[in-house]
C-alpha positions as CSV (number, residue, x, y, z in Angstrom):
1,G,0.0,0.0,0.0
2,L,0.9,3.7,-0.1
3,M,2.4,3.7,3.4
4,S,4.6,0.7,2.9
5,R,5.9,2.3,-0.3
6,R,6.5,5.5,1.5
7,R,8.7,3.7,3.9
8,W,11.0,3.1,1.1
9,L,11.5,6.6,0.2
10,A,14.8,8.2,-0.4
11,A,17.1,11.6,1.2
12,S,20.4,13.3,0.0
13,L,23.2,15.4,1.3
14,V,22.2,18.9,0.5
15,V,24.5,21.4,1.7
16,A,21.6,23.7,2.5
17,A,18.0,23.1,3.1
18,G,14.2,23.1,5.1
19,C,10.5,22.9,5.0
20,V,9.6,25.9,7.0
21,V,8.0,27.5,4.0
22,A,5.9,25.1,1.9
23,C,6.4,25.3,-1.8
24,S,3.2,26.8,-3.3
25,G,1.1,24.3,-5.2
26,G,1.3,24.2,-9.0
27,G,-2.3,23.8,-9.9
28,D,-2.5,26.8,-12.1
29,R,1.0,26.4,-13.6
30,T,2.5,23.8,-15.9
31,G,1.8,20.3,-14.8
32,G,2.4,16.7,-15.9
33,T,1.7,17.3,-19.6
34,A,4.4,20.0,-19.8
35,E,7.0,17.6,-21.0
36,T,6.2,18.9,-24.5
37,E,5.6,22.5,-23.5
38,Q,8.0,25.2,-24.5
39,P,9.1,27.6,-21.8
40,T,7.6,31.0,-22.0
41,S,9.5,34.0,-23.3
42,D,9.2,35.6,-19.8
43,P,12.7,37.1,-19.0
44,T,12.8,35.1,-15.8
45,S,12.3,31.8,-17.7
46,D,16.0,31.1,-18.2
47,R,16.4,31.0,-14.5
48,A,13.6,28.3,-14.4
49,L,15.5,26.0,-16.7
50,S,17.5,24.2,-14.0
51,G,18.5,21.4,-16.3
52,G,19.0,23.4,-19.5
53,E,16.9,23.0,-22.6
54,G,15.8,19.5,-21.5
55,T,14.2,20.8,-18.2
56,V,10.7,19.4,-17.6
57,F,7.8,21.4,-16.2
58,D,6.3,19.0,-13.7
59,E,5.6,19.7,-10.0
60,T,3.9,16.4,-9.2
61,A,5.1,13.1,-7.7
62,T,6.6,12.2,-11.1
63,A,8.8,15.3,-11.3
64,F,12.1,13.3,-11.0
65,S,11.1,10.5,-13.4
66,L,10.7,12.1,-16.8
67,A,13.1,12.0,-19.8
68,L,14.9,15.1,-21.0
69,R,12.3,17.2,-22.8
70,T,14.7,17.4,-25.7
71,L,15.4,13.7,-26.0
72,P,14.4,12.6,-29.5
73,A,11.7,10.0,-30.0
74,E,14.1,7.3,-31.2
75,D,15.9,7.5,-27.8
76,R,12.8,7.3,-25.7
77,R,12.5,3.6,-26.3
78,A,15.9,3.0,-24.7
79,F,14.8,5.3,-21.9
80,A,11.7,3.3,-21.3
81,V,13.5,-0.1,-21.4
82,G,16.1,1.3,-18.9
83,N,13.3,2.5,-16.7
84,N,11.8,-1.0,-16.6
85,F,15.2,-2.5,-15.6
86,F,15.6,0.2,-12.9
87,N,12.2,-0.7,-11.4
88,D,12.2,-4.5,-11.8
89,N,12.9,-6.7,-8.8
90,W,15.8,-9.2,-9.1
91,V,15.1,-12.7,-7.9
92,T,17.1,-15.6,-6.5
93,A,18.8,-17.9,-9.1
94,P,18.0,-20.3,-10.6
95,A,14.6,-18.8,-11.8
96,S,12.5,-19.0,-14.9
97,T,13.1,-15.2,-15.4
98,T,16.7,-15.8,-16.3
99,S,17.1,-12.2,-17.3
100,R,16.5,-11.0,-13.8
101,D,17.9,-13.8,-11.6
102,G,21.1,-13.8,-9.5
103,L,19.9,-11.6,-6.6
104,G,22.5,-11.5,-3.8
105,P,23.5,-13.9,-2.2
106,T,23.7,-11.0,0.3
107,F,22.2,-7.6,-0.6
108,N,20.6,-4.4,0.6
109,A,17.8,-4.0,-2.0
110,Q,16.1,-6.0,-4.8
111,S,15.8,-3.2,-7.3
112,C,17.3,0.3,-8.0
113,S,13.9,1.8,-7.3
114,S,13.7,0.2,-3.8
115,C,16.2,2.8,-2.7
116,H,15.6,5.5,-5.3
117,F,11.8,5.5,-5.1
118,K,10.4,7.6,-8.0
119,D,14.1,8.5,-8.7
120,G,14.2,10.6,-5.5
121,R,16.1,10.5,-2.3
122,A,15.9,7.9,0.5
123,R,15.3,8.6,4.2
124,P,16.5,6.8,7.3
125,P,14.2,4.1,8.8
126,A,11.5,5.5,11.0
127,G,11.9,2.7,13.6
128,A,13.1,-0.8,14.4
129,D,10.5,-2.4,12.3
130,D,11.1,-0.1,9.3
131,P,13.4,-1.6,6.6
132,E,16.5,0.4,5.8
133,L,15.7,0.6,2.2
134,G,17.9,3.4,0.8
135,L,20.3,3.4,3.7
136,L,23.5,1.5,3.6
137,L,26.7,1.3,5.7
138,R,30.1,1.5,4.1
139,L,32.6,-0.5,6.2
140,S,36.4,-0.4,6.4
141,V,39.4,-0.6,8.7
142,P,42.3,1.7,8.4
143,G,45.1,0.3,6.1
144,P,48.8,0.8,6.8
145,D,48.7,4.1,4.9
146,G,45.5,5.3,6.4
147,R,43.5,4.3,3.3
148,P,40.3,2.3,4.0
149,M,40.6,-1.5,3.6
150,P,37.7,-4.0,3.5
151,V,36.7,-5.5,6.9
152,P,37.8,-9.1,7.1
153,G,34.7,-11.3,6.7
154,Y,32.5,-8.4,5.8
155,G,34.0,-6.5,2.9
156,S,33.3,-2.8,2.2
157,Q,29.5,-2.7,2.8
158,L,27.2,-4.2,5.3
159,Q,24.7,-6.5,3.6
160,D,21.8,-6.7,6.0
161,R,19.6,-8.9,3.7
162,S,20.2,-12.3,2.0
163,I,18.6,-15.1,0.0
164,N,17.3,-18.2,1.6
165,G,20.0,-20.4,3.1
166,V,22.6,-17.6,3.3
167,P,22.9,-15.5,6.4
168,G,22.8,-11.7,6.2
169,E,25.7,-9.9,7.8
170,G,24.0,-8.1,10.6
171,T,21.3,-5.5,11.4
172,I,21.6,-1.8,11.7
173,K,20.6,0.1,14.9
174,I,20.4,3.9,14.8
175,S,20.1,6.0,17.9
176,Y,19.9,9.8,18.1
177,E,21.3,12.3,20.6
178,E,19.4,15.6,20.8
179,R,21.5,18.8,20.4
180,P,19.7,22.0,21.3
181,G,20.7,25.4,19.9
182,T,19.3,28.9,19.5
183,F,19.1,31.4,16.6
184,A,20.4,34.9,17.3
185,D,16.8,36.2,17.8
186,G,16.3,33.7,20.6
187,T,14.3,31.1,18.6
188,P,15.3,27.6,19.8
189,F,16.1,24.7,17.5
190,M,16.9,21.0,18.0
191,L,19.4,19.0,15.9
192,Q,19.7,15.2,16.2
193,A,23.1,13.5,15.9
194,P,22.9,9.8,14.9
195,T,25.0,6.9,16.1
196,Y,25.2,3.6,14.2
197,E,25.6,0.1,15.6
198,I,25.7,-3.2,13.9
199,L,23.8,-5.8,15.9
200,E,24.1,-9.6,15.6
201,P,27.1,-9.6,13.2
202,T,27.2,-13.1,11.7
203,V,30.8,-13.4,10.6
204,G,32.3,-12.8,14.0
205,P,32.7,-9.6,16.0
206,L,33.6,-6.4,14.1
207,P,37.1,-5.1,14.8
208,P,37.4,-2.3,17.3
209,D,38.8,0.1,14.7
210,V,36.0,-0.5,12.2
211,Q,34.9,2.6,10.3
212,I,31.2,2.9,9.6
213,S,29.9,5.4,7.1
214,P,26.1,5.7,6.6
215,R,25.0,6.7,3.1
216,L,21.5,7.4,1.9
217,A,20.5,7.0,-1.7
218,P,20.5,10.4,-3.4
219,P,18.2,11.5,-6.2
220,V,19.3,10.2,-9.6
221,F,17.9,12.8,-12.0
222,G,20.3,15.2,-13.7
223,V,23.4,13.0,-13.4
224,G,24.0,12.8,-17.1
225,L,24.3,16.6,-17.2
226,L,26.7,16.6,-14.3
227,E,28.8,13.9,-16.1
228,A,28.9,16.2,-19.2
229,V,30.4,19.1,-17.3
230,E,34.0,19.2,-18.6
231,E,36.8,18.4,-16.2
232,A,38.5,21.7,-16.8
233,T,35.2,23.5,-15.8
234,V,35.2,21.7,-12.5
235,L,38.9,22.2,-11.8
236,A,38.6,25.9,-12.6
237,H,36.6,26.3,-9.4
238,A,39.0,24.3,-7.2
239,D,41.0,26.3,-4.6
240,P,42.7,23.6,-2.6
241,D,45.0,26.0,-0.7
242,D,42.4,28.8,-0.3
243,A,44.5,31.1,-2.4
244,D,41.7,33.8,-2.4
245,G,41.4,33.6,1.4
246,D,37.7,33.2,1.6
247,G,37.8,30.2,3.8
248,V,36.5,27.9,1.1
249,S,38.9,25.5,-0.5
250,G,37.1,23.0,-2.7
251,R,39.3,20.3,-4.2
252,P,38.7,17.5,-6.7
253,N,38.6,13.8,-5.8
254,R,40.6,11.6,-8.1
255,V,39.3,8.0,-8.0
256,A,39.8,4.6,-9.5
257,D,38.2,4.3,-12.9
258,A,36.9,0.7,-13.4
259,R,36.9,1.1,-17.2
260,T,40.3,2.6,-17.8
261,G,42.2,1.1,-14.8
262,G,43.6,4.5,-14.1
263,T,42.2,7.4,-12.1
264,S,39.6,9.9,-13.1
265,L,37.8,13.0,-11.7
266,G,35.2,11.8,-9.1
267,R,31.8,13.4,-9.6
268,F,29.2,11.1,-8.0
269,G,28.5,9.7,-4.5
270,W,28.6,11.6,-1.2
271,K,32.4,12.0,-1.4
272,A,32.6,12.3,-5.2
273,N,34.2,8.8,-5.1
274,V,32.8,7.6,-8.5
275,P,33.8,9.0,-11.9
276,T,30.9,8.0,-14.2
277,V,27.2,7.2,-14.3
278,E,28.0,3.8,-15.6
279,Q,30.4,3.0,-12.8
280,Q,27.9,4.3,-10.2
281,T,25.2,2.1,-11.7
282,A,27.3,-1.0,-11.9
283,G,28.6,-0.4,-8.4
284,A,25.1,-0.2,-7.0
285,F,24.1,-3.3,-8.9
286,N,27.1,-5.1,-7.4
287,G,27.2,-3.7,-3.9
288,D,23.5,-3.1,-3.2
289,I,21.7,-5.9,-5.1
290,G,24.5,-8.5,-5.6
291,I,24.4,-8.4,-9.4
292,T,27.6,-8.9,-11.3
293,S,28.4,-7.1,-14.5
294,E,31.2,-6.6,-17.0
295,V,32.4,-3.6,-14.9
296,F,32.3,-5.5,-11.5
297,P,32.3,-9.2,-12.4
298,D,32.9,-10.7,-8.9
299,E,30.2,-11.7,-6.4
300,N,30.3,-9.9,-3.1
301,C,31.1,-12.9,-1.0
302,P,34.1,-12.2,1.3
303,D,36.2,-15.0,2.9
304,G,34.4,-16.3,5.9
305,Q,31.0,-16.6,4.2
306,P,31.0,-20.1,2.8
307,A,27.2,-20.2,2.2
308,C,27.5,-17.0,0.2
309,Q,30.4,-18.4,-1.9
310,A,28.5,-21.7,-2.5
311,A,25.3,-20.1,-3.7
312,I,24.2,-20.5,-7.3
313,N,24.7,-17.4,-9.4
314,G,22.5,-16.0,-12.2
315,G,25.1,-16.4,-14.9
316,T,28.4,-14.5,-15.6
317,P,27.7,-11.7,-15.7
318,E,24.3,-11.5,-14.2
319,I,23.3,-8.3,-16.0
320,D,24.6,-8.3,-19.5
321,A,26.2,-5.3,-21.3
322,A,23.0,-4.4,-23.2
323,K,20.9,-4.1,-20.1
324,M,23.5,-2.3,-18.2
325,A,23.8,0.2,-21.1
326,R,20.0,0.7,-21.0
327,V,19.9,1.4,-17.2
328,T,22.9,3.8,-17.5
329,F,21.2,5.6,-20.4
330,Y,18.0,5.9,-18.4
331,T,19.7,7.5,-15.4
332,R,21.8,9.7,-17.7
333,T,18.8,11.1,-19.5
334,L,16.5,11.7,-16.5
335,A,15.5,15.4,-16.7
336,V,15.7,18.0,-14.0
337,P,12.4,19.7,-13.0
338,A,12.1,23.5,-13.6
339,R,12.5,26.0,-10.8
340,R,9.2,27.4,-9.5
341,D,8.2,30.8,-8.3
342,V,11.0,32.5,-10.1
343,G,10.8,36.3,-9.6
344,A,8.5,36.1,-6.5
345,D,9.5,38.6,-3.8
346,D,10.4,36.0,-1.2
347,T,12.4,33.7,-3.5
348,S,14.2,36.7,-5.1
349,D,15.2,38.0,-1.6
350,G,16.2,34.5,-0.6
351,E,18.3,34.1,-3.6
352,Q,20.2,37.3,-2.7
353,L,20.6,36.1,0.8
354,F,22.0,32.7,-0.4
355,A,24.7,34.6,-2.3
356,A,25.3,37.1,0.5
357,L,25.8,34.4,3.1
358,G,28.4,32.7,1.0
359,C,26.3,29.6,0.2
360,S,27.0,30.0,-3.5
361,S,30.8,29.7,-3.0
362,C,30.2,25.9,-3.0
363,H,26.7,25.6,-4.3
364,L,27.6,27.2,-7.7
365,P,24.4,28.4,-9.2
366,E,25.4,27.8,-12.8
367,L,27.6,25.4,-14.8
368,T,27.9,24.6,-18.5
369,T,28.2,21.1,-20.0
370,G,30.6,20.3,-22.8
371,P,30.1,17.9,-25.7
372,S,28.3,14.6,-25.1
373,D,27.5,11.5,-27.0
374,V,23.9,12.3,-26.1
375,A,23.1,15.5,-28.0
376,A,20.5,16.6,-25.5
377,L,23.2,16.7,-22.8
378,S,25.6,18.8,-24.9
379,H,26.5,22.4,-24.3
380,Q,23.7,23.1,-21.8
381,V,23.6,25.9,-19.2
382,I,22.5,24.2,-16.1
383,R,21.7,25.4,-12.5
384,P,22.6,22.4,-10.2
385,Y,24.0,24.4,-7.3
386,T,27.1,22.3,-6.9
387,D,30.8,22.6,-7.8
388,L,31.3,18.8,-7.7
389,L,34.2,19.4,-5.4
390,L,35.1,18.2,-1.9
391,H,34.8,20.5,1.1
392,D,35.7,20.0,4.8
393,M,32.4,20.2,6.6
394,G,33.7,20.0,10.1
395,P,33.7,17.3,12.8
396,G,30.0,17.2,13.3
397,L,29.2,15.7,9.9
398,A,32.4,13.7,9.6
399,D,32.2,9.9,9.1
400,G,36.0,9.5,9.8
401,R,36.3,7.4,6.6
402,P,38.6,8.5,3.8
403,D,37.4,7.8,0.2
404,G,39.7,8.2,-2.7
405,E,41.5,11.4,-1.9
406,A,38.6,12.6,0.3
407,T,39.3,12.8,4.0
408,G,36.9,11.7,6.8
409,Q,35.6,15.2,7.1
410,E,35.2,16.0,3.4
411,W,32.0,15.7,1.4
412,R,31.1,16.6,-2.2
413,T,28.8,19.7,-2.5
414,A,25.4,18.2,-3.0
415,P,23.3,19.5,-5.9
416,L,20.3,21.5,-4.8
417,W,18.2,21.4,-8.0
418,G,14.8,19.8,-7.4
419,I,15.2,19.9,-3.6
420,G,12.0,21.8,-3.1
421,L,10.0,18.9,-4.6
422,T,11.5,16.3,-2.1
423,D,8.3,16.1,0.0
424,T,6.1,16.0,-3.1
425,V,8.0,13.1,-4.7
426,S,9.3,11.2,-1.7
427,G,7.0,12.1,1.1
428,H,9.6,13.3,3.5
429,S,12.0,16.2,4.2
430,R,15.2,14.3,5.4
431,F,18.5,15.7,4.2
432,L,22.3,15.3,4.4
433,H,24.3,12.1,3.7
434,D,22.6,10.1,6.4
435,G,19.2,11.9,6.6
436,R,19.9,13.3,10.1
437,A,18.4,16.7,9.1
438,R,14.6,16.7,9.3
439,S,14.3,20.0,7.3
440,L,16.3,22.3,5.1
441,V,16.8,24.5,8.2
442,E,18.5,21.7,10.1
443,A,20.6,20.8,7.1
444,I,22.0,24.3,7.0
445,L,22.6,24.4,10.7
446,W,24.8,21.2,10.5
447,H,27.2,23.0,8.1
448,D,30.6,23.6,9.7
449,G,34.2,23.6,8.6
450,E,34.4,25.6,5.4
451,A,30.7,26.3,5.7
452,A,30.8,27.5,9.3
453,A,30.7,31.2,8.4
454,A,27.7,30.7,6.2
455,A,25.9,28.7,8.9
456,D,26.7,31.3,11.5
457,A,25.3,34.0,9.2
458,F,22.1,32.0,8.8
459,R,21.7,31.7,12.5
460,S,22.0,35.5,12.8
461,L,19.3,36.2,10.3
462,S,15.8,37.4,11.3
463,A,13.0,34.9,11.2
464,S,11.6,36.6,8.1
465,D,15.0,36.4,6.3
466,R,15.4,32.8,7.3
467,A,12.0,32.1,5.8
468,K,13.0,33.9,2.6
469,L,16.2,31.8,2.2
470,I,14.2,28.6,2.7
471,A,11.6,29.8,0.2
472,F,14.3,30.2,-2.3
473,L,15.6,26.7,-1.7
474,E,12.0,25.4,-1.9
475,S,11.7,27.0,-5.3
476,L,14.7,25.0,-6.7
C-alpha cells in the first residue's frame, strides 16, 4: 500500500535546506503534460531552466522520473527499457526469469527503485520495524597508509539482507542524541546526531577500529548533465590552498576508474568517489543488489562466508552489457524539474541572501556542459547548485572514513536542484548524507568547517529572512 511504499523513500546530502515554507502548489501552472511544452519568453524563464533546454515542467510526484524534454523519439524507447530494468525486482537464481535472476547472495535491496523511489532520495528508517531501504553502511578498517581497507569477513559494505540459506551480515541500529541550539533572535532549534551500531554480526565480531559510514540513496535525475560538465570547468573552481582567502577550499577527488584502470575525476557519490554514471550504476548493482556485470564481475562474498560463496549465481555476468547500457542511459537522461516561483518577492530576496551568506561559494548556481555522445546533454547551461568538489564540513558531519582522496571530514557539494520537490516526490524532508536533518533549516545548521561562516550568518538572520532563504531553496 501507499504507506509501505512511503517507507522506502529516499534523502540526499544537500548542503543547505528546510521545509519551513511550503512550496506553493502548482495547480495553475504547468503540470504533468508539460514535457512537450516550451518555456515562455518571460525574461525570468531562463532561471527556471534548472536542467538546461531539457528541463521538464512538472511539479507532481513524477517530477524526477521524466526523460529530458529534448530527448528525441528514437531515444525514448531506450529510456523506457532502462526505466523497466531500474524498477524490476531481481530474484534468486535459478529462476524462470533468467534475465533477472542472481539476486545477492547478500544484498541491501532487490531493485534500483527500492532505494531511489520515484528516482528521488531515501530517508532513514522510522523505527526498528522499518526496513533500511535506501540506507547502507560503508565499512572499512584503516590500512597501513590510512586508506580504508575491507573489513575481514564483511567486505566494504554491510549486507543486511540475503537469499534463503545464506545468512545476512547483521542489522543496523540507529540512535539519536538531541543537540539544542538557538538562533540569534532567541528562537530555539533542535538537531539530532545519529549513532550507528551493527547488531548480531554473523561473521564474528567487528574489529574495534571498524569505520562505519552511513549513506542514503540520493536523487538520480540530472546525473547525465553533471557527467557532461568538462573536467576543466570543475577544476577551474577548485582552490585547494584557499588562495583567495575566503575560507572555502574546494578540491577534486581523483578516484579509481573501473573502465580505464587509471584514475579519473570523481563526480558522484557523497564523497565524489565515483567518476561516471556507468560505474555508479554498476557499483550499485554489485554492492547493493548483488548483481555482477562486466564492470564489476565478482560476487560480493568475502572470505568467511562459505554459504554465500557456494550459492548459485545467475550467470556470468548476471546483468549483460546491453541491459547495463539501458539502465545507464535511463539515469543519464532523467530530466531536471524546472525551478518554480521565479521572480516572486520571497524567492528573489532568498536568492540574494543565499549569495550574501556565501552559500553559492560551493553551491555554484550555474555550470555549462561540454560535448556529449547524447546530444540533449551537450552544451547546456544548467543550474545544479554544486561545484562537484570536496569540502571540509567539520567534525559534526564527519564519518571518519577516507574515500579516494577525500578525508573523513570532506564531502562533495550536494546539488540542490529539485530539492523543493522532495516532499512532493518522496513524502519526507530528510536531508544530508545520512538523513539526520529533518528539514532544510536543520541541514543548513549542520554546516561547519568551510561552511561555518555561512551557517553562523544564517543563525544570525531574522526569522523573516530565514524564511525567505528557505523559500528560495524550496523554489529550486
